[in-house]
N, C-alpha and C positions, 0 to 999 in steps of 0.2 A: 504493499500500499502504498501509495506517494506521500511525501508530506504534507501537511495542509498548510498555506500562509497565505499572506493577503496578497499575493499574486497571482492574477491568472493568466492561463497561456490562452491564447485566441488565435485562430485564422483570419484572415482579410477575407471580405464579399462583396460581390456587388450587391444592391437592393433587388429584394426578388417579389416577388406576389405570392399568395399565401401556396400555391401549387410545388413555386422553387423552395417556400421555407420546411412543407413537409418533405419534399427530398433531402435537405438537408439535415433534419432528423432522423432521417432514414439513415445517413451515415455517422448517425452516433455525436451529431453538433448541433449546435439549439443557436438561431438567430437571436443577433443583439445588437444594438445600437446605443452609442453614445452622446447625448446632446449638450453643448454647452456653448453657453452666450460668446457670442463672436467666433464660433466656430461652425462650420460645415460639422452636419449629423456624419457618425464615422459607424460604415456597417462593419460588421465583424461577428464569428461564432463563437461560443462556447462551449468546453466539453460539459455537462448533466451533472455530471457524477463531483466532478472538481467544483463546479459554484456550489451546488449544493450542501457540500460538505466544507465548504469555505465562509457560506453565510450563516450556517447554524452554528459554526463554532464564533466566529465576528460577529454577528449582526449586519444591521441594515446600517449603522452610521458608522462602520467602519470604512477607513480610508483603504479604498482596493487599488492595485495598478494593472490592468489589462498589458499585459506585450504582446502586442499582434505582431504574429511571425513574419518577419522581415521588414517589419514597420516601427511605426512608433509604440513607447508604451504612455499609457494615458494614467493619471489620478482620475480617479471616478469614485463615485456613490452609487449606491443602488436607489434608481429611482422608482423603478415598479416591475413585477414579477408576474408573471402570466403563466397559471397552472391548468392543464385539464382535470380539474376535480374527480374527475369518474375514472380515469385510469392513473390520475396523484403522477403525471408526466408535465415535465417541465417544457412552456411551449417558446417561452419569448421573452426578454430580458430587456430593458430598459435602462441605464446608464447615465449618470448624469456627472458632465466632464467638468472638474472643477481648478478655479485658478487658487492657488496654494495661498499666494499672500492674500487671499480673498475669507472675511468670515462667512459661514453658513449657517444658517438656522436649521436644525435638527430636530425631531420630536422624540424623545429614549424616555424608553418604559420603566415605570417604578414600580420596586419591589419591598412592601410591607413587611417587618418581621420583629419578631420580638412580644411579649404579651404587655400591653399597657399598665402600668402601678395602680392606674383609676379603675381596672376593670373588677378588683377584687371587693370597690364601694359600688358595684351595677354600673359603671358607665361599658359605652357599647361605643366601639372604635366603626368608626365610618372613613372609609379612603375614597374622596371627593373627584381625585383626578388618576388616573392608570398612566396617563406621559405627563410629561413634562418638557415645553420648547428650550433648548441652550444654544446660545449662538458661541462661536467659536471658530478657531480656522482650521481647518479640513484636515481630519486624523486627530483632533484633541479632543472632541465630545466622545464621554464613555458610552460604551452601546447600553449602559444600564446603573439606574441609580437603587441601592439597597439602601433603605430609612427605617432606622431603629427606631419602634414606637413603644420602647419598655419605661421612657421618663414619662411620659404623657399621663396627667392625672386628669378630675373630672373638668371639663372646659377646656382641655387644653388641644392646640392646633399646632400641626408643621406646617409653617410657612417655607413662600421661596426664600426668604431672608434665611432660615435655619437649615439650608442645602450647604452640604462639604464639599465644594465644586474643585477640579484642578484649575491649577494657575489658568488665565486667558478664556476660563470658560465663567460664562452669566445668563441669568435667566433671561429669556427674548420679552418676556412681558415687564412692565414696569409699575405694573401693580404688585401687591405683596399678598395675594391671593392663597390662603388654606389649601393644602394638600390631602390633608386627613385632619380628623379630629377627634377627640372622646369627648361622647354626650352623654350627660348626664342624667340618672335616672328620672323619671316622671314622677314628681310626688301622687299622692292618692287623690288629692283634691283635683290635679291635670287629669289623671287619670279617668275621673269620675264623670269633670265635665265633657270630656272628648265622649265618652261613652251617651251621654246623655245629648250632645250635639248628633250622634250617630243615629239615637232613637226618634 
């Protein structure tokens, strides 16, 4: 088994219609295109097994290098992936060709871990966001943020300002919205009021 890294081997190709894409896939390669501001689209083909393994290991925010046989090596991010859901077969990949000197904004998955301290008081944890938009130079954005919730007491929240981000990475949003919170249990009077309203 070959080593998985951030470089994807590719073969140059001419733009094709649907029939040509099917023929290409029959040879064990998948059509792909790299788009980028100020650049003409570059058409090439990637090996599907290598692409899937790399994407599974590094994620969507990773900076990949597409090494086109006999041509250029392109710094890219994954933009869109088309999969045949019935056959679980990779059909086409769109890449985003980036300028290494210009920041990009990417959506990064959030994972919440730990048991909130206020849970023993009846607090209910609620994740408010599944992802967070981060801005950084290509290749600096983390693939995932793991947030510890064990310090949360009743009414506490995890907000953008609480994120421990690598140097050069910042939230894209200008507000300080909450990503998760620990809701205090309702009092007996509040529960009775809601029950009366429902009736």
